[in-house]
C-alpha positions in Angstrom: -99.1 109.4 17.6 -96.7 111.3 19.9 -96.8 115.0 20.5 -93.3 116.6 20.1 -92.5 119.7 21.7 -90.4 121.9 19.5 -87.9 124.0 21.5 -87.7 127.6 20.5 -84.0 128.7 20.0 -83.5 132.2 21.7 -83.1 135.2 19.8 -79.3 136.9 19.7 -80.7 139.7 21.9 -82.1 137.3 24.4 -78.6 135.3 24.5 -76.5 138.4 24.8 -78.7 139.6 27.9 -78.7 136.4 29.6 -74.9 136.4 29.2 -74.6 139.4 31.1 -73.7 138.6 34.8 -76.4 140.7 36.7 -78.9 141.0 34.0 -78.8 137.6 33.1 -79.3 136.2 36.5 -82.4 138.7 37.1 -84.0 137.5 33.9 -83.3 133.6 35.3 -84.9 134.5 38.5 -87.9 136.2 37.1 -88.4 133.3 34.7 -88.4 130.7 37.7 -90.6 132.6 40.1 -92.5 135.6 39.2 -92.8 137.0 42.4 -89.2 138.2 42.3 -90.6 140.9 40.2 -92.0 142.5 43.4 -88.4 142.3 45.0 -86.9 143.8 42.1 -89.3 146.8 42.4 -88.5 147.4 45.8 -84.8 147.3 45.2 -85.0 150.1 42.3 -87.3 152.2 44.7 -84.7 151.8 47.6 -81.9 152.6 45.2 -83.9 155.8 44.0 -84.6 156.9 47.3 -80.8 156.5 48.4 -79.7 158.2 45.3 -82.2 161.3 45.9 -80.8 161.6 49.4 -77.2 161.7 48.2 -77.7 163.8 44.9 -80.9 165.4 45.3 -83.4 166.5 42.7 -81.2 165.9 39.8 -81.9 162.2 40.2 -85.5 162.6 40.1 -85.0 164.7 36.8 -82.9 162.0 35.2 -85.3 159.1 36.4 -88.2 160.9 34.8 -86.3 161.6 31.6 -85.4 158.0 31.4 -89.1 156.8 31.9 -90.4 158.8 29.0 -90.1 156.2 26.6 -91.2 153.3 28.5 -94.5 155.5 29.6 -95.0 156.1 25.7 -94.6 152.6 24.8 -97.2 151.6 27.5 -99.6 154.1 26.5 -99.4 152.9 23.0 -99.8 149.5 24.1 -103.1 150.3 25.8 -104.6 152.2 23.0 -104.1 149.5 20.4 -107.2 147.2 19.8 
């Protein structure tokens, strides 16, 4: 008997995200090498520091407001059995 690997077809959301120029390239790079995530974190923090230097405190407030749903989901994931 031979083992047949079934290829999963990507979801429509995944196909749309991969079609976007910058986001799709980042997704493909992270899939290829997981260490790319650390470079991405450094790039985002650098962009945050530069934005803070240019626009000041409103950047921190908007960043915190944008991260509220992310932290909420992470807290729910931690509390699940």
